[in-house]
DSSP file (Angstrom, degrees, kcal/mol; ACC not computed):
  #  RESIDUE AA STRUCTURE BP1 BP2  ACC     N-H-->O    O-->H-N    N-H-->O    O-->H-N    TCO  KAPPA ALPHA  PHI   PSI    X-CA   Y-CA   Z-CA
    1    1 A M     >        0   0    0      0, 0.0     4,-1.9     0, 0.0     5,-0.1   0.000 360.0 360.0 360.0 -40.2   75.8  -63.2  106.7
    2    2 A F  H  >  +     0   0    0      1,-0.2     4,-1.2     2,-0.2     0, 0.0   0.877 360.0  46.2 -65.1 -41.3   78.0  -60.7  105.0
    3    3 A S  H  > S+     0   0    0      1,-0.2     4,-1.5     2,-0.2    -1,-0.2   0.845 109.1  56.9 -74.6 -30.4   75.3  -58.2  104.4
    4    4 A K  H  > S+     0   0    0      1,-0.2     4,-2.0     2,-0.2    -2,-0.2   0.883 103.1  54.4 -61.6 -37.0   74.0  -58.5  108.1
    5    5 A S  H  X S+     0   0    0     -4,-1.9     4,-0.8     1,-0.2    -1,-0.2   0.850 107.2  49.9 -72.9 -28.5   77.4  -57.6  109.4
    6    6 A R  H  < S+     0   0    0     -4,-1.2    -1,-0.2     2,-0.2    -2,-0.2   0.837 109.0  52.4 -69.8 -33.3   77.4  -54.4  107.4
    7    7 A V  H  < S+     0   0    0     -4,-1.5    -2,-0.2     1,-0.2    -1,-0.2   0.888 115.2  40.6 -68.9 -37.3   74.0  -53.5  108.7
    8    8 A T  H  < S+     0   0    0     -4,-2.0    -1,-0.2    -5,-0.1    -2,-0.2   0.555  90.9 110.4 -91.9  -5.7   75.0  -54.0  112.3
    9    9 A E     <  -     0   0    0     -4,-0.8     5,-0.1    -5,-0.2    -3,-0.0  -0.381  58.4-144.4 -62.9 142.2   78.4  -52.4  112.0
   10   10 A T    >   -     0   0    0     -2,-0.1     3,-2.1     1,-0.0     4,-0.1  -0.705  34.1-100.6 -96.6 159.6   79.1  -49.1  113.7
   11   11 A P  G >  S+     0   0    0      0, 0.0     3,-0.9     0, 0.0    -2,-0.1   0.761 123.8  58.7 -53.2 -26.2   81.3  -46.5  112.1
   12   12 A A  G 3  S+     0   0    0      1,-0.2     3,-0.3     2,-0.1    -3,-0.0   0.760 106.8  49.6 -71.3 -28.4   84.2  -47.6  114.5
   13   13 A Q  G <  S+     0   0    0     -3,-2.1    -1,-0.2     1,-0.2    -4,-0.0   0.063  73.1 112.0-103.1  27.0   83.9  -51.1  113.1
   14   14 A S    <   +     0   0    0     -3,-0.9    -1,-0.2    -4,-0.1    -2,-0.1   0.333  44.2 117.2 -81.9   9.7   84.0  -50.4  109.4
   15   15 A K  S    S-     0   0    0     -3,-0.3     3,-0.1     1,-0.1    -3,-0.0  -0.498  79.3 -90.7 -74.8 155.5   87.4  -52.0  108.9
   16   16 A P        -     0   0    0      0, 0.0     2,-0.2     0, 0.0    -1,-0.1  -0.202  51.5 -96.3 -66.7 152.3   87.5  -55.0  106.6
   17   17 A A        +     0   0    0     -3,-0.1    -3,-0.0     3,-0.1     3,-0.0  -0.510  45.7 174.4 -77.0 135.5   87.0  -58.5  108.3
   18   18 A T     >  -     0   0    0     -2,-0.2     4,-0.9    -3,-0.1     3,-0.4  -0.852  48.2-100.4-127.4 169.5   89.9  -60.5  109.2
   19   19 A P  T >4 S+     0   0    0      0, 0.0     3,-0.6     0, 0.0    -1,-0.0   0.880 123.8  50.6 -57.8 -36.5   90.2  -63.7  111.1
   20   20 A E  T 3> S+     0   0    0      1,-0.2     4,-0.5     2,-0.1    -3,-0.1   0.846 107.5  54.4 -69.4 -30.2   91.2  -61.8  114.3
   21   21 A S  H 3> S+     0   0    0     -3,-0.4     4,-2.3     1,-0.2    -1,-0.2   0.637  85.4  86.4 -79.0 -11.4   88.3  -59.5  114.0
   22   22 A E  H <X S+     0   0    0     -4,-0.9     4,-1.8    -3,-0.6    -1,-0.2   0.867  87.2  48.2 -62.6 -38.2   85.7  -62.2  113.8
   23   23 A P  H  > S+     0   0    0      0, 0.0     4,-1.8     0, 0.0    -1,-0.2   0.900 110.5  54.9 -65.1 -36.5   85.2  -62.7  117.6
   24   24 A A  H  X S+     0   0    0     -4,-0.5     4,-1.2     1,-0.2    -2,-0.2   0.915 108.0  48.0 -58.9 -41.2   84.9  -58.8  117.8
   25   25 A R  H >< S+     0   0    0     -4,-2.3     3,-0.6     1,-0.2    -1,-0.2   0.920 109.8  53.1 -65.8 -42.3   82.1  -59.0  115.2
   26   26 A A  H 3< S+     0   0    0     -4,-1.8     4,-0.5     1,-0.3    -1,-0.2   0.862 111.1  46.4 -60.5 -38.8   80.4  -61.9  117.2
   27   27 A E  H 3X S+     0   0    0     -4,-1.8     4,-1.8     1,-0.2     3,-0.3   0.704  96.7  76.7 -78.6 -21.8   80.5  -59.7  120.4
   28   28 A A  H <X S+     0   0    0     -4,-1.2     4,-2.2    -3,-0.6     5,-0.2   0.927  92.3  49.5 -64.0 -46.0   79.1  -56.6  118.5
   29   29 A P  H  > S+     0   0    0      0, 0.0     4,-1.4     0, 0.0    -1,-0.2   0.833 108.5  54.6 -61.1 -30.9   75.4  -57.9  118.4
   30   30 A V  H  4 S+     0   0    0     -4,-0.5    -2,-0.2    -3,-0.3    -3,-0.1   0.897 110.2  45.8 -66.8 -40.3   75.7  -58.6  122.2
   31   31 A V  H  < S+     0   0    0     -4,-1.8    -1,-0.2     1,-0.2     4,-0.2   0.849 116.6  46.0 -64.8 -36.2   76.7  -55.0  122.7
   32   32 A E  H >X S+     0   0    0     -4,-2.2     3,-1.4     1,-0.2     4,-1.0   0.671  90.9  84.5 -81.6 -20.4   73.9  -53.7  120.4
   33   33 A Q  T 3< S+     0   0    0     -4,-1.4     3,-0.3     1,-0.3    -1,-0.2   0.794  80.5  60.7 -62.7 -31.0   71.2  -55.9  121.9
   34   34 A P  T 3> S+     0   0    0      0, 0.0     4,-1.0     0, 0.0    -1,-0.3   0.829 102.9  53.6 -66.3 -22.7   70.3  -53.5  124.7
   35   35 A A  H <> S+     0   0    0     -3,-1.4     4,-1.5    -4,-0.2    -2,-0.2   0.833 100.6  63.6 -71.9 -33.1   69.4  -50.9  122.0
   36   36 A T  H  X S+     0   0    0     -4,-1.0     4,-2.1    -3,-0.3     5,-0.2   0.903  98.5  49.2 -64.3 -45.4   67.1  -53.3  120.4
   37   37 A P  H  > S+     0   0    0      0, 0.0     4,-2.6     0, 0.0    -1,-0.2   0.886 107.2  58.0 -59.7 -34.9   64.6  -53.7  123.3
   38   38 A A  H  X S+     0   0    0     -4,-1.0     4,-1.0     2,-0.2    -2,-0.2   0.918 109.0  45.5 -59.6 -42.9   64.5  -50.0  123.6
   39   39 A T  H  X S+     0   0    0     -4,-1.5     4,-0.8     1,-0.2    -1,-0.2   0.877 113.9  47.9 -67.0 -36.9   63.3  -49.9  119.9
   40   40 A T  H  < S+     0   0    0     -4,-2.1    -2,-0.2     1,-0.2    -1,-0.2   0.775 101.0  64.2 -75.4 -24.8   60.9  -52.6  120.4
   41   41 A A  H  < S+     0   0    0     -4,-2.6     4,-0.3     1,-0.2    -1,-0.2   0.815 103.4  51.2 -63.1 -30.0   59.5  -50.9  123.6
   42   42 A A  H >X S+     0   0    0     -4,-1.0     3,-1.0    -5,-0.2     4,-0.6   0.819  99.3  64.6 -75.3 -30.9   58.4  -48.1  121.3
   43   43 A A  H >X S+     0   0    0     -4,-0.8     3,-2.0     1,-0.2     4,-1.9   0.914  92.6  60.2 -64.9 -42.4   56.6  -50.5  118.8
   44   44 A P  H 34 S+     0   0    0      0, 0.0    -1,-0.2     0, 0.0    -2,-0.1   0.740  94.7  65.3 -60.9 -18.1   54.0  -51.7  121.4
   45   45 A A  H <4 S+     0   0    0     -3,-1.0     3,-0.2    -4,-0.3    -2,-0.2   0.792 107.2  42.0 -68.2 -27.3   52.8  -48.1  121.7
   46   46 A R  H << S+     0   0    0     -3,-2.0     2,-0.4    -4,-0.6    -1,-0.2   0.877 134.5  10.4 -88.6 -40.4   51.7  -48.3  118.1
   47   47 A R  S  < S-     0   0    0     -4,-1.9    -1,-0.3    20,-0.0     2,-0.1  -0.919  74.9-175.4-137.7 114.1   50.2  -51.8  118.1
   48   48 A T        -     0   0    0     -2,-0.4    20,-0.1    -3,-0.2     3,-0.1  -0.457  38.7 -79.6 -97.4 171.7   49.6  -53.7  121.4
   49   49 A A        -     0   0    0     -2,-0.1    19,-0.2     1,-0.1    -1,-0.2  -0.411  58.7 -96.9 -67.8 150.4   48.4  -57.2  122.1
   50   50 A P        -     0   0    0      0, 0.0     2,-0.4     0, 0.0    19,-0.3  -0.308  32.5-112.8 -64.2 152.3   44.7  -57.6  121.9
   51   51 A S  E     -a   69   0A   0     17,-2.5    19,-3.4    -3,-0.1     2,-0.6  -0.748  34.1-148.4 -81.5 132.8   42.5  -57.5  125.0
   52   52 A V  E     -a   70   0A   0     -2,-0.4     2,-0.7    17,-0.2    19,-0.2  -0.905  11.0-161.9-111.2 121.3   41.1  -61.0  125.5
   53   53 A L  E     -a   71   0A   0     17,-3.1    19,-3.0    -2,-0.6    20,-0.9  -0.908  27.5-134.5-102.2 111.1   37.7  -61.5  127.1
   54   54 A S    >   -     0   0    0     -2,-0.7     3,-1.6    18,-0.2    19,-0.2   0.029  19.5-103.1 -70.8 170.7   37.6  -65.0  128.3
   55   55 A A  T 3  S+     0   0    0      1,-0.3    19,-0.2    17,-0.2    -1,-0.1   0.769 118.5  55.0 -67.5 -27.7   34.7  -67.5  127.7
   56   56 A D  T 3  S+     0   0    0     17,-0.1     2,-0.4     2,-0.0    -1,-0.3   0.375  86.7 103.6 -86.1   7.5   33.4  -67.2  131.3
   57   57 A L    <   -     0   0    0     -3,-1.6    17,-2.2    -4,-0.0     2,-0.5  -0.759  48.9-172.3 -96.7 130.2   33.1  -63.5  131.1
   58   58 A V  E     -h   74   0B   0     -2,-0.4     2,-0.5    15,-0.2    17,-0.2  -0.980   5.8-172.2-116.8 120.2   29.6  -61.8  130.7
   59   59 A I  E     -h   75   0B   0     15,-2.7    17,-3.2    -2,-0.5     2,-0.7  -0.956  14.0-166.7-120.6 126.0   29.5  -58.1  130.1
   60   60 A K  E     +h   76   0B   0     -2,-0.5     2,-0.3    15,-0.2    17,-0.2  -0.888  62.4  44.7-102.6  97.5   26.3  -55.9  130.1
   61   61 A G  S    S-     0   0    0     15,-1.9     2,-0.2    -2,-0.7    15,-0.1  -0.861  90.3 -57.1 149.0 171.9   27.3  -52.7  128.6
   62   62 A D        -     0   0    0     -2,-0.3     2,-0.4    15,-0.2    17,-0.2  -0.505  37.6-154.1 -84.7 153.1   29.2  -51.0  125.8
   63   63 A L  E     +b   79   0A   0     15,-2.7    17,-2.1    -2,-0.2     2,-0.4  -0.986  14.1 176.7-127.1 139.6   32.9  -51.5  125.1
   64   64 A Q  E     +b   80   0A   0     -2,-0.4     2,-0.3    15,-0.2    17,-0.2  -0.993   9.6 150.9-143.0 131.9   35.0  -48.9  123.3
   65   65 A T        -     0   0    0     15,-2.6     4,-0.1    -2,-0.4    -2,-0.0  -0.988  43.6-140.2-152.8 160.4   38.7  -49.1  122.6
   66   66 A A  S    S+     0   0    0     -2,-0.3    15,-0.1    15,-0.1    -1,-0.1   0.416  89.6  62.4 -97.3  -3.0   41.2  -47.7  120.0
   67   67 A G  S    S-     0   0    0      1,-0.1    15,-2.6    15,-0.1    16,-0.9  -0.079  97.2 -66.0-106.8-149.9   43.0  -51.1  120.1
   68   68 A D  E     - c   0  83A   0     14,-0.2   -17,-2.5   -19,-0.2     2,-0.4  -0.760  40.6-166.7-102.7 145.2   42.3  -54.8  119.3
   69   69 A V  E     -ac  51  84A   0     14,-2.5    16,-2.6    -2,-0.3     2,-0.5  -1.000  10.3-163.4-138.1 134.2   39.8  -57.0  121.2
   70   70 A Q  E     -ac  52  85A   0    -19,-3.4   -17,-3.1    -2,-0.4     2,-0.5  -0.984  15.0-161.1-111.9 120.3   39.3  -60.8  121.2
   71   71 A I  E     +ac  53  86A   0     14,-3.2    16,-3.4    -2,-0.5    19,-0.3  -0.934  29.0 156.1-109.1 123.0   35.9  -61.9  122.6
   72   72 A E        +     0   0    0    -19,-3.0   -18,-0.2    -2,-0.5   -17,-0.2   0.528  66.1  56.1-109.6 -21.7   35.3  -65.4  123.8
   73   73 A G  S    S-     0   0    0    -20,-0.9    18,-1.7   -19,-0.2     2,-0.4   0.051  96.1 -68.1 -95.7-155.9   32.5  -64.6  126.3
   74   74 A N  E     -hi  58  91B   0    -17,-2.2   -15,-2.7    16,-0.2     2,-0.4  -0.858  39.8-172.4-108.3 133.6   29.0  -62.9  126.1
   75   75 A I  E     -hi  59  92B   0     16,-2.9    18,-2.3    -2,-0.4     2,-0.6  -0.990  10.6-172.0-123.9 126.1   28.6  -59.3  125.4
   76   76 A E  E     +hi  60  93B   0    -17,-3.2   -15,-1.9    -2,-0.4     2,-0.3  -0.879  63.8  47.1-116.0  96.1   25.2  -57.4  125.6
   77   77 A G  S    S-     0   0    0     16,-1.4    16,-0.2    -2,-0.6     2,-0.2  -0.857  94.1 -57.5 156.8 174.1   25.9  -54.0  124.3
   78   78 A D        -     0   0    0     -2,-0.3   -15,-2.7    16,-0.2     2,-0.4  -0.483  43.6-155.3 -81.8 148.7   27.7  -52.1  121.4
   79   79 A I  E     -bd  63  96A   0     16,-2.7    18,-2.2   -17,-0.2     2,-0.4  -0.992  12.5-178.7-126.6 130.3   31.4  -52.6  120.7
   80   80 A R  E     +bd  64  97A   0    -17,-2.1   -15,-2.6    -2,-0.4     2,-0.3  -0.995  23.3 138.8-131.5 126.4   33.7  -50.3  119.0
   81   81 A A  E     - d   0  98A   0     16,-1.8    18,-0.7    -2,-0.4     3,-0.2  -0.905  58.0-114.0-152.6 174.1   37.4  -51.3  118.4
   82   82 A R  E    S+     0   0A   0    -15,-2.6    18,-1.7     1,-0.4    17,-0.8   0.926 107.5   9.4 -79.6 -57.1   40.1  -51.1  115.7
   83   83 A Q  E    S-cd  68 100A   0    -16,-0.9   -14,-2.5    16,-0.2     2,-0.5  -0.992  74.6-171.3-125.8 129.5   40.2  -54.9  115.2
   84   84 A L  E     -cd  69 101A   0     16,-2.7    18,-2.8    -2,-0.4     2,-0.5  -0.975   5.5-171.3-123.1 126.9   37.6  -57.2  116.7
   85   85 A T  E     -cd  70 102A   0    -16,-2.6   -14,-3.2    -2,-0.5     2,-0.7  -0.971   8.3-159.3-117.1 125.0   37.7  -60.9  116.7
   86   86 A I  E     -cd  71 103A   0     16,-3.2    18,-2.7    -2,-0.5    19,-0.8  -0.883  20.9-142.2-106.7 111.9   34.6  -62.7  117.9
   87   87 A G    >   -     0   0    0    -16,-3.4     3,-1.4    -2,-0.7    19,-0.3  -0.132  25.5-100.3 -79.0 171.4   35.7  -66.3  118.9
   88   88 A E  T 3  S+     0   0    0      1,-0.3    -1,-0.1    17,-0.2   -16,-0.1   0.729 122.8  47.6 -65.9 -23.9   33.7  -69.5  118.4
   89   89 A T  T 3  S+     0   0    0    -18,-0.1    -1,-0.3    16,-0.1   -17,-0.1   0.581  95.8 102.1 -88.3  -9.3   32.4  -69.5  122.0
   90   90 A A    <   -     0   0    0     -3,-1.4    16,-2.2   -19,-0.3     2,-0.3  -0.273  48.0-170.1 -79.5 152.7   31.4  -65.8  121.9
   91   91 A T  E     -ij  74 106B   0    -18,-1.7   -16,-2.9    14,-0.2     2,-0.5  -0.972   4.6-168.6-139.8 132.6   28.0  -64.3  121.5
   92   92 A V  E     -ij  75 107B   0     14,-2.0    16,-2.6    -2,-0.3     2,-0.5  -0.970   6.0-170.3-113.3 128.7   27.5  -60.5  121.0
   93   93 A R  E     +ij  76 108B   0    -18,-2.3   -16,-1.4    -2,-0.5     2,-0.3  -0.897  58.0  42.1-122.3  96.3   24.1  -58.9  121.2
   94   94 A G  S    S-     0   0    0     14,-1.7     2,-0.3    -2,-0.5   -16,-0.2  -0.944  96.8 -40.7 154.7-178.4   24.5  -55.3  119.9
   95   95 A E        -     0   0    0     -2,-0.3   -16,-2.7    14,-0.2     2,-0.4  -0.619  48.0-156.2 -81.9 135.5   26.0  -53.1  117.3
   96   96 A V  E     +de  79 111A   0     14,-3.1    16,-2.2    -2,-0.3     2,-0.4  -0.960  14.0 176.3-110.9 128.6   29.7  -53.9  116.2
   97   97 A L  E     +de  80 112A   0    -18,-2.2   -16,-1.8    -2,-0.4     2,-0.3  -0.971  19.0 135.7-135.7 118.9   31.8  -51.2  114.7
   98   98 A A  E     -de  81 113A   0     14,-2.1    16,-0.7    -2,-0.4    17,-0.2  -0.987  60.7-119.9-156.8 154.7   35.4  -51.9  113.8
   99   99 A D  E    S+     0   0A   0    -17,-0.8    16,-2.1   -18,-0.7    15,-0.5   0.913 109.4  19.2 -58.0 -44.0   38.0  -51.4  111.2
  100  100 A E  E    S-de  83 115A   0    -18,-1.7   -16,-2.7    14,-0.2     2,-0.5  -0.998  72.7-171.5-130.5 124.1   38.4  -55.2  110.9
  101  101 A V  E     -de  84 116A   0     14,-2.9    16,-2.0    -2,-0.4     2,-0.5  -0.988   4.4-174.5-122.5 125.8   35.8  -57.7  112.1
  102  102 A I  E     -de  85 117A   0    -18,-2.8   -16,-3.2    -2,-0.5     2,-0.7  -0.953   9.3-164.2-114.1 112.3   36.4  -61.3  112.2
  103  103 A V  E     +de  86 118A   0     14,-2.8    16,-2.7    -2,-0.5    19,-0.3  -0.819  31.1 147.1-107.5 113.1   33.4  -63.4  113.3
  104  104 A N  S    S+     0   0    0    -18,-2.7   -17,-0.2    -2,-0.7    -1,-0.2   0.630  73.1  37.6-106.6 -22.3   33.8  -67.1  114.4
  105  105 A G  S    S-     0   0    0    -19,-0.8    18,-2.5    17,-0.1     2,-0.4   0.172 103.2 -52.0-112.2-137.2   30.9  -67.0  116.9
  106  106 A R  E     -jk  91 123B   0    -16,-2.2   -14,-2.0   -19,-0.3     2,-0.4  -0.876  39.6-175.7-117.3 137.3   27.6  -65.6  117.1
  107  107 A V  E     -jk  92 124B   0     16,-2.6    18,-2.9    -2,-0.4     2,-0.5  -0.999   8.0-172.5-130.6 129.1   26.4  -61.9  116.5
  108  108 A V  E     +jk  93 125B   0    -16,-2.6   -14,-1.7    -2,-0.4     2,-0.3  -0.928  63.5  39.3-119.2 102.8   22.8  -60.6  117.0
  109  109 A G  S    S-     0   0    0     16,-1.2     2,-0.2    -2,-0.5   -14,-0.2  -0.857  98.0 -42.2 143.8 175.9   23.0  -57.0  115.7
  110  110 A R        -     0   0    0     -2,-0.3   -14,-3.1    16,-0.2     2,-0.4  -0.502  45.5-155.5 -76.4 135.2   24.4  -54.8  113.0
  111  111 A L  E     -ef  96 128A   0     16,-3.2    18,-3.1    -2,-0.2     2,-0.4  -0.970  12.2-179.6-111.7 133.0   28.1  -55.2  112.0
  112  112 A R  E     +ef  97 129A   0    -16,-2.2   -14,-2.1    -2,-0.4     2,-0.3  -0.989  19.2 135.6-130.8 125.1   29.9  -52.3  110.4
  113  113 A G  E     -ef  98 130A   0     16,-2.4    18,-0.7    -2,-0.4   -14,-0.2  -0.992  58.9-124.7-161.8 155.8   33.5  -52.5  109.3
  114  114 A L  E    S+     0   0A   0    -16,-0.7    18,-2.9   -15,-0.5    17,-1.0   0.921 111.1  22.9 -67.2 -43.2   35.9  -51.7  106.6
  115  115 A K  E    S+ef 100 132A   0    -16,-2.1   -14,-2.9   -17,-0.2     2,-0.4  -0.987  74.5 178.6-124.5 119.7   36.9  -55.4  106.4
  116  116 A V  E     -ef 101 133A   0     16,-2.2    18,-1.7    -2,-0.5     2,-0.4  -0.970   2.3-176.5-127.1 140.8   34.4  -58.0  107.7
  117  117 A R  E     -ef 102 134A   0    -16,-2.0   -14,-2.8    -2,-0.4     2,-0.6  -0.988   9.9-162.8-136.0 120.2   35.0  -61.8  107.5
  118  118 A L  E     -ef 103 135A   0     16,-2.9    18,-2.7    -2,-0.4    21,-0.2  -0.935  16.0-151.2-106.5 120.2   32.6  -64.4  108.5
  119  119 A S    >   -     0   0    0    -16,-2.7     3,-1.8    -2,-0.6    19,-0.0  -0.296  34.7 -93.4 -85.3 178.0   34.3  -67.8  109.1
  120  120 A S  T 3  S+     0   0    0      1,-0.3    -1,-0.1    19,-0.1   -16,-0.1   0.715 126.7  51.8 -60.7 -23.3   32.5  -71.1  108.6
  121  121 A T  T 3  S+     0   0    0    -18,-0.1    -1,-0.3    18,-0.1   -17,-0.1   0.403  86.1 121.2 -94.7  -0.5   31.6  -71.3  112.2
  122  122 A A    <   -     0   0    0     -3,-1.8    18,-2.4   -19,-0.3     2,-0.4  -0.361  41.6-170.0 -70.2 141.2   30.0  -67.8  112.1
  123  123 A R  E     +kl 106 140B   0    -18,-2.5   -16,-2.6    16,-0.2     2,-0.4  -0.949  13.4 177.2-135.9 113.8   26.3  -67.2  113.0
  124  124 A V  E     -kl 107 141B   0     16,-2.4    18,-2.9    -2,-0.4     2,-0.5  -0.973  15.1-179.2-125.4 118.3   25.2  -63.6  112.2
  125  125 A E  E     +kl 108 142B   0    -18,-2.9   -16,-1.2    -2,-0.4     2,-0.3  -0.776  57.3  45.8-124.0  94.0   21.7  -62.3  112.6
  126  126 A G  S    S-     0   0    0     16,-1.6     2,-0.2    -2,-0.5   -16,-0.2  -0.945  90.4 -53.0 162.5-177.8   21.6  -58.7  111.4
  127  127 A D        -     0   0    0     -2,-0.3   -16,-3.2    16,-0.2     2,-0.5  -0.547  40.8-149.0 -89.0 145.4   22.7  -56.3  108.8
  128  128 A I  E     -fg 111 145A   0     16,-3.0    18,-2.6    -2,-0.2     2,-0.5  -0.971   9.9-172.7-118.4 126.2   26.3  -56.0  107.5
  129  129 A I  E     +fg 112 146A   0    -18,-3.1   -16,-2.4    -2,-0.5     2,-0.3  -0.966  27.4 156.1-117.3 122.8   27.7  -52.7  106.3
  130  130 A H  E     -fg 113 147A   0     16,-2.4    18,-3.3    -2,-0.5   -16,-0.2  -0.839  51.7-149.1-140.2 165.3   31.2  -53.2  104.9
  131  131 A K  E    S+     0   0A   0    -17,-1.0     2,-0.3   -18,-0.7   -16,-0.2   0.703  99.7  10.3 -95.2 -55.5   33.8  -51.9  102.5
  132  132 A T  E    S-f  115   0A   0    -18,-2.9   -16,-2.2   -19,-0.2    -1,-0.5  -0.965  74.4-169.0-125.4 150.6   35.1  -55.5  101.8
  133  133 A I  E     -f  116   0A   0     -2,-0.3     2,-0.4   -18,-0.2   -16,-0.2  -0.950  11.8-173.7-136.9 145.4   33.5  -58.7  102.9
  134  134 A A  E     -f  117   0A   0    -18,-1.7   -16,-2.9    -2,-0.3     2,-0.5  -0.969   7.2-174.8-139.8 130.3   34.5  -62.5  102.9
  135  135 A I  E     -f  118   0A   0     -2,-0.4     2,-0.2   -18,-0.2   -16,-0.2  -0.990  16.1-143.8-127.7 120.8   32.0  -65.2  103.8
  136  136 A E    >   -     0   0    0    -18,-2.7     3,-2.0    -2,-0.5     2,-0.1  -0.492  31.4 -91.5 -81.7 152.3   33.2  -68.7  104.2
  137  137 A S  T 3  S+     0   0    0      1,-0.2    -1,-0.1    -2,-0.2     3,-0.1  -0.459 115.4  34.5 -63.5 134.4   31.2  -71.7  103.1
  138  138 A G  T 3  S+     0   0    0      1,-0.4    -1,-0.2    -2,-0.1   -19,-0.1   0.090  83.9 132.4 101.0 -18.5   29.3  -72.9  106.1
  139  139 A A    <   -     0   0    0     -3,-2.0     2,-0.5   -21,-0.2    -1,-0.4  -0.359  49.5-141.0 -60.2 145.3   28.6  -69.4  107.6
  140  140 A H  E     +l  123   0B   0    -18,-2.4   -16,-2.4    -3,-0.1     2,-0.4  -0.944  28.2 170.4-113.2 128.4   25.1  -68.8  108.7
  141  141 A F  E     -l  124   0B   0     -2,-0.5     2,-0.5   -18,-0.2   -16,-0.2  -0.978  15.2-179.4-143.3 121.0   23.9  -65.3  108.0
  142  142 A E  E     +l  125   0B   0    -18,-2.9   -16,-1.6    -2,-0.4     2,-0.3  -0.970  53.3  46.9-121.1 118.6   20.4  -63.6  108.1
  143  143 A G  S    S-     0   0    0     -2,-0.5     2,-0.3   -18,-0.2   -16,-0.2  -0.975  85.6 -55.2 153.0-162.2   20.1  -60.1  107.2
  144  144 A S        -     0   0    0     -2,-0.3   -16,-3.0     2,-0.0     2,-0.4  -0.838  34.2-145.5-111.3 148.8   21.2  -57.6  104.5
  145  145 A V  E     -g  128   0A   0     -2,-0.3     2,-0.4   -18,-0.2   -16,-0.2  -0.980  17.0-178.7-120.6 132.6   24.5  -56.7  103.2
  146  146 A Q  E     -g  129   0A   0    -18,-2.6   -16,-2.4    -2,-0.4     2,-0.4  -0.998  16.6-145.4-134.3 131.2   25.4  -53.2  102.1
  147  147 A R  E     +g  130   0A   0     -2,-0.4     2,-0.3   -18,-0.2   -16,-0.2  -0.786  25.0 168.4 -94.4 135.0   28.7  -52.0  100.6
  148  148 A Q        -     0   0    0    -18,-3.3     4,-0.1    -2,-0.4    -2,-0.0  -0.993  42.5-130.4-143.1 150.1   29.8  -48.4  101.4
  149  149 A D  S    S+     0   0    0     -2,-0.3    -1,-0.1     1,-0.3     3,-0.1   0.852 109.3  25.6 -65.6 -35.2   33.0  -46.7  100.9
  150  150 A D    >   +     0   0    0      1,-0.1     3,-1.1   -20,-0.1    -1,-0.3  -0.754  66.4 167.3-131.7  87.1   32.9  -45.6  104.6
  151  151 A P  T 3  S+     0   0    0      0, 0.0    -1,-0.1     0, 0.0   -22,-0.1   0.588  73.9  64.6 -74.5  -9.5   30.9  -47.9  106.6
  152  152 A L  T 3  S+     0   0    0     -3,-0.1     2,-0.2    -4,-0.1   -40,-0.0   0.471  73.8 111.0 -95.7   2.5   32.1  -46.5  109.8
  153  153 A A    <   -     0   0    0     -3,-1.1     4,-0.3     1,-0.1    -3,-0.0  -0.505  64.4-142.9 -70.0 136.3   30.5  -43.2  109.2
  154  154 A Q  S    S+     0   0    0     -2,-0.2     3,-0.4     1,-0.2    -1,-0.1   0.793  86.9  58.1 -70.3 -28.7   27.6  -42.6  111.6
  155  155 A G  S >  S+     0   0    0      1,-0.2     3,-0.8     2,-0.1    -1,-0.2   0.893  97.0  52.9 -80.9 -43.9   25.2  -40.8  109.2
  156  156 A G  T 3  S+     0   0    0      1,-0.2    -1,-0.2    -6,-0.2    -2,-0.1   0.442  94.1  64.7 -83.1   2.0   24.6  -43.2  106.3
  157  157 A T  T 3   +     0   0    0     -3,-0.4    -1,-0.2    -4,-0.3     2,-0.1   0.293  67.2 115.2-111.6   8.8   23.5  -46.4  107.9
  158  158 A K  S <  S-     0   0    0     -3,-0.8     2,-0.1     1,-0.1    -3,-0.0  -0.456  72.9 -99.9 -81.0 154.4   20.2  -45.7  109.6
  159  159 A K        -     0   0    0     -2,-0.1     2,-0.3     1,-0.1    -1,-0.1  -0.450  39.2-119.5 -70.4 144.1   17.0  -47.3  108.5
  160  160 A L        -     0   0    0     -2,-0.1    -1,-0.1     1,-0.1    -3,-0.0  -0.588  24.0-115.6 -83.6 144.2   14.8  -45.1  106.3
  161  161 A A        -     0   0    0     -2,-0.3     3,-0.1     1,-0.1    -1,-0.1  -0.404  42.2 -90.9 -67.7 154.7   11.3  -44.2  107.4
  162  162 A P        -     0   0    0      0, 0.0    -1,-0.1     0, 0.0     0, 0.0  -0.401  56.4 -88.5 -67.1 147.5    8.5  -45.5  105.4
  163  163 A P        -     0   0    0      0, 0.0     2,-0.2     0, 0.0    -3,-0.0  -0.276  42.2-119.6 -63.2 143.5    7.5  -43.1  102.6
  164  164 A A        -     0   0    0     -3,-0.1     2,-0.3     2,-0.0    -3,-0.0  -0.537  27.7-155.8 -81.0 143.4    4.9  -40.5  103.5
  165  165 A T        -     0   0    0     -2,-0.2     3,-0.4     1,-0.1     4,-0.2  -0.849  21.4-136.4-122.4 160.0    1.6  -40.6  101.6
  166  166 A D  S  > S+     0   0    0     -2,-0.3     4,-1.8     1,-0.2     3,-0.3   0.300  80.3 102.1 -98.1   6.9   -0.9  -37.8  101.0
  167  167 A F  H  > S+     0   0    0      1,-0.2     4,-1.2     2,-0.2    -1,-0.2   0.877  74.8  53.5 -58.3 -39.2   -3.8  -40.2  101.7
  168  168 A S  H  > S+     0   0    0     -3,-0.4     4,-0.5     1,-0.2    -1,-0.2   0.852 109.8  48.5 -66.3 -31.8   -4.5  -39.1  105.1
  169  169 A K  H >4 S+     0   0    0     -3,-0.3     3,-0.5     1,-0.2    -1,-0.2   0.817 106.1  57.6 -78.1 -27.4   -4.9  -35.5  103.9
  170  170 A A  H 3< S+     0   0    0     -4,-1.8    -1,-0.2     1,-0.2    -2,-0.2   0.810 102.8  55.0 -65.0 -32.8   -7.2  -36.5  101.0
  171  171 A G  H 3<        0   0    0     -4,-1.2    -1,-0.2     1,-0.2    -2,-0.2   0.640 360.0 360.0 -83.0 -18.1   -9.6  -38.1  103.5
  172  172 A E    <<        0   0    0     -3,-0.5    -1,-0.2    -4,-0.5    -2,-0.1   0.463 360.0 360.0 -79.4 360.0  -10.0  -34.9  105.6
């Protein structure tokens, strides 16, 4: 408590604590509280609450945001977000690209993320390109896993064409 009072003291209140000044110190946080919401009002600009797509919602189309998304419904399209949580009741059919991907539900398509986590209830059918991955016991996964230093880069994740052969030229 002693160190907290020093932190919240203003220069005008820097005199030593006495029994008479105790009520004044108790009132000081009340006076300072209006300044606290102003500082916390600036914090949501940096990190806001995630957008939640409820279980009864069906979206056909792509989603793109610089923020966080929690999906509980069905999405048919590509998703790009900073942090993406796919709930247990959710199904995503398309490519997922996010800094952090947490899969509790079903994904049919490619996952690309810096951090990918498949929970025990996850069902993934597609390739995963990641920097770090965690797969819990019980997760169902069909596809390939590839580690890359920058899995969010657009260029390095496309499927390669089959090798060309000179057999067609030899028969001419």
